[in-house]
BAZASE-868537 format. One record per atom (N, C-alpha, C): x, y, z. Coordinates in steps of 0.05 Angstrom, whole numbers, plus 32768, in hexadecimal, padded with zeros to 4 digits. Example, Ala and Ser with C-alpha at 12.3 -4.5 7.8 and 13.67 -1.06 7.14 Angstrom:
81087F8E809C;80F67FA6809C;81087FBE809C;81017FD3808E;81117FEB808F;81028001809D;
This chain:
80107FE88000;800080008000;801180198000;802680198010;803780318011;80478031802A;805A8043802B;806C80468042;805E80578057;806380518070;805980618086;807080678098;80758080809D;808B808880AF;8080809480C8;808A808B80DF;8082809780F8;808E80B280FB;808080C58109;808B80E0810C;80A280E1811F;80A680CC812F;80BC80CB8142;80C680AF8143;80DD80AB8150;80E880908153;80D780808167;80D980668166;80C980568179;80D1805C8196;80EA8063819B;80F2806A81B7;80E4808381C0;80E2809781AE;80D580B081B5;80B780AC81B9;80AB809B81A7;808E809681AA;8089808881C5;809A807681CD;8097806881E7;8099807C81FE;80AC808F81FB;80AF80A48210;809680B58212;808C80BE81FA;807480CF81FA;805C80C08205;805A80A681FE;804480968209;804680938227;805F808F8231;8062808C824E;805B80A6825D;806380BC8252;805C80D6825F;803E80DA825E;803280D38247;801580D58244;800780C38258;801080AB825B;80048098826E;800680A3828B;801D80AD8292;802180B882AD;800E80D082B1;800A80E0829C;7FF880F7829F;7FDB80EE82A2;7FD280DB8291;7FB780D18293;7FB280C482AE;7FC680B682B8;7FC380A882D2;7FC380BC82E9;7FCA80D582E4;7FCA80E982F9;7FE380EA8309;7FF880DC8300;801180DC830F;802280F6830B;801E810282F3;802A811C82EE;8014812E82E2;8017814882E6;8004815C82DC;800B816282BF;7FF7816B82AF;7FFB816F8293;80108185828D;8012819B829D;802781AE8297;804381A2829A;8046819182AE;8060818482B3;80668171829B;805281638292;80558151827B;805D81618262;80518179825F;8058818A8248;807581938249;807E819A8260;809A81A38263;80AD818C825E;80A681758268;80B7815D8264;80B981578246;80A281588238;80A28151821B;80B28166820B;80AE81808211;80BD81948203;80DB81928208;80E2818D8220;80FE81898227;810A81718218;80FA815B8216;810381448208;8107814A81EA;80F4815881DF;80F7816081C3;810F817281BE;8114818481D0;812B819681CD;8145818681CF;8146817381E1;815E816381E4;8162815081CD;814D814581C2;814F813081AD;8154813C8192;814A8154818D;814D815F8172;815A817A8173;8173817B8176;81828194817A;818481A58161;817E81998149;818181A88130;816781B58127;815181B08135;813781BB812D;813681D98135;813381EA8121;813582078125;811E82118137;810582088133;80EF82128143;80F2820B8160;80FB81F38166;810081EB8182;811781FB818E;812B8200817D;814282108186;8139822C818E;81298238817E;811F82538184;810D8253819C;80FD823E81A0;80EB823C81B7;80FC823A81D0;8111822981CF;8124822781E6;8131824181ED;8139825081D9;8146826A81DE;8132827D81EA;8119827D81E1;8105828F81ED;81008288820A;8101826D8211;80FD8265822D;8114826E823E;812C826E8233;814482778242;814282958248;813782A48236;813582C18239;811F82C9824D;810B82B78250;80F482BD8261;80FB82BB827E;
Protein backbone atom coordinates (compact mmCIF):
# COMPACT_ATOMS: atom_id res chain seq x y z
CA UNK A 1 0.00 0.00 0.00
CA UNK A 2 2.76 2.43 0.84
CA UNK A 3 5.39 3.49 3.29
CA UNK A 4 4.43 4.85 6.68
CA UNK A 5 6.95 6.80 8.74
CA UNK A 6 6.51 7.53 12.42
CA UNK A 7 6.93 11.19 13.40
CA UNK A 8 9.41 10.17 16.09
CA UNK A 9 11.62 7.22 16.94
CA UNK A 10 10.07 4.30 18.85
CA UNK A 11 12.08 5.30 21.94
CA UNK A 12 10.65 8.81 21.85
CA UNK A 13 7.11 7.49 21.31
CA UNK A 14 7.54 5.21 24.34
CA UNK A 15 8.76 8.18 26.40
CA UNK A 16 5.82 10.34 25.29
CA UNK A 17 3.41 7.51 26.04
CA UNK A 18 4.91 7.01 29.49
CA UNK A 19 4.62 10.68 30.35
CA UNK A 20 1.06 10.67 29.01
CA UNK A 21 0.20 7.62 31.10
CA UNK A 22 1.63 9.22 34.25
CA UNK A 23 -0.40 12.36 33.53
CA UNK A 24 -3.65 10.45 32.94
CA UNK A 25 -3.04 8.41 36.11
CA UNK A 26 -2.70 11.66 38.03
CA UNK A 27 0.86 11.02 39.17
CA UNK A 28 2.09 14.22 37.51
CA UNK A 29 0.20 17.38 36.58
CA UNK A 30 -0.24 18.37 32.93
CA UNK A 31 1.97 21.51 33.14
CA UNK A 32 4.81 19.39 34.53
CA UNK A 33 4.26 16.86 31.74
CA UNK A 34 4.42 19.68 29.19
CA UNK A 35 7.71 20.96 30.56
CA UNK A 36 9.15 17.45 30.58
CA UNK A 37 8.12 16.87 26.96
CA UNK A 38 9.43 20.22 25.73
CA UNK A 39 12.71 19.63 27.54
CA UNK A 40 12.97 16.18 26.00
CA UNK A 41 12.34 17.60 22.53
CA UNK A 42 14.95 20.30 23.04
CA UNK A 43 17.51 17.76 24.20
CA UNK A 44 16.73 15.21 21.47
CA UNK A 45 16.63 17.55 18.49
CA UNK A 46 19.30 20.19 18.89
CA UNK A 47 19.24 21.19 15.22
CA UNK A 48 15.56 22.15 15.05
CA UNK A 49 15.43 25.93 14.64
CA UNK A 50 11.94 26.49 16.13
CA UNK A 51 12.78 24.55 19.28
CA UNK A 52 16.09 26.38 19.52
CA UNK A 53 14.34 29.75 19.38
CA UNK A 54 11.77 28.58 21.95
CA UNK A 55 14.58 27.54 24.31
CA UNK A 56 16.29 30.89 23.88
CA UNK A 57 13.07 32.75 24.66
CA UNK A 58 12.66 30.66 27.83
CA UNK A 59 16.19 31.56 28.90
CA UNK A 60 15.45 35.25 28.47
CA UNK A 61 12.20 35.07 30.46
